[in-house]
C-alpha positions, 0 to 999 in steps of 0.5 A: 281604736288601736292600743298605744304603747307609751314607748313607741315614739309615734304613740308617745308624741300622740299621748303627749300632744293630746294630754299635755295642755290639760295636765298643765292646767291641772298641775299649774292650779294645784302647785301654783307654779309654771315651772313646778307644773311643768316638772310634774307633768314631764315626770308623769310622762317619764313615769309612764315610759318607765312603766312601759304603759299601754293603753287602749286609747288616748282618753285612757292615757289622759285619764291615767296621767291626769291621775298621776299629775293631780296626786303628784301636785297635791304632794308638791303643794303639801311639801311646799306648804310645810317648807314654807312654815318651816321657813317662816318659823325659822326666820320669822319673816315680815310677811306685810306687803306694801299697798300699791293702791286700793284696787290691788289691795282688793285684788289681793284680798279677794284672791286670798279669800278665794284660796282660803275658801278653797282650802277649806273644802273637803278634798272630794269637793276641792278635787272636783272643782279643780278638775272642772274649773282649772282642768276644764274637763267635763263631768264624764272625764272628771268621773273617770279620773276620780273613779266616781259616776258623772251624777256624783260629780255633778252633786259634788261640783254643786255642793262645792260651789254652794259651799264656796259661795257660803264661805266667801260671801258675795258682798265681800268679794271685789269683782272687776 
């Protein structure tokens, strides 16, 4: 393995090609917007070049970038939540939705319940689920991103799924 220099065009292209799909998935899942996810990913890549980062391998670059994107996405999501609440208070918007059919209502309710249940999980359990389910990382990769052992990742994923099933309840969820 040769070291990769973020400011070398060929190395940057290699890092970009290898990491962008997973970076986008992580950012999109947390931020909830394609446009924001792209911006967050590109900001991380810019930060990498501005800091003139050098990595021993593509995987090391990937783990560093995932960490940067994850933190930036969490900050973005928090900021958007605060902004939304401020607008709602200021404008007292009517948040009711028009029903477009029973199925749409059930789907919407299920999505809301799952998101609400995810939001209730502790940060350490929510983070492993985001990386496992939406970032499609394996246990070893998640451990490297979060700085914990692979065994600890497995335990956290199990506990997160267990807590989600208790919070959601199998009988109350619409499954198409």
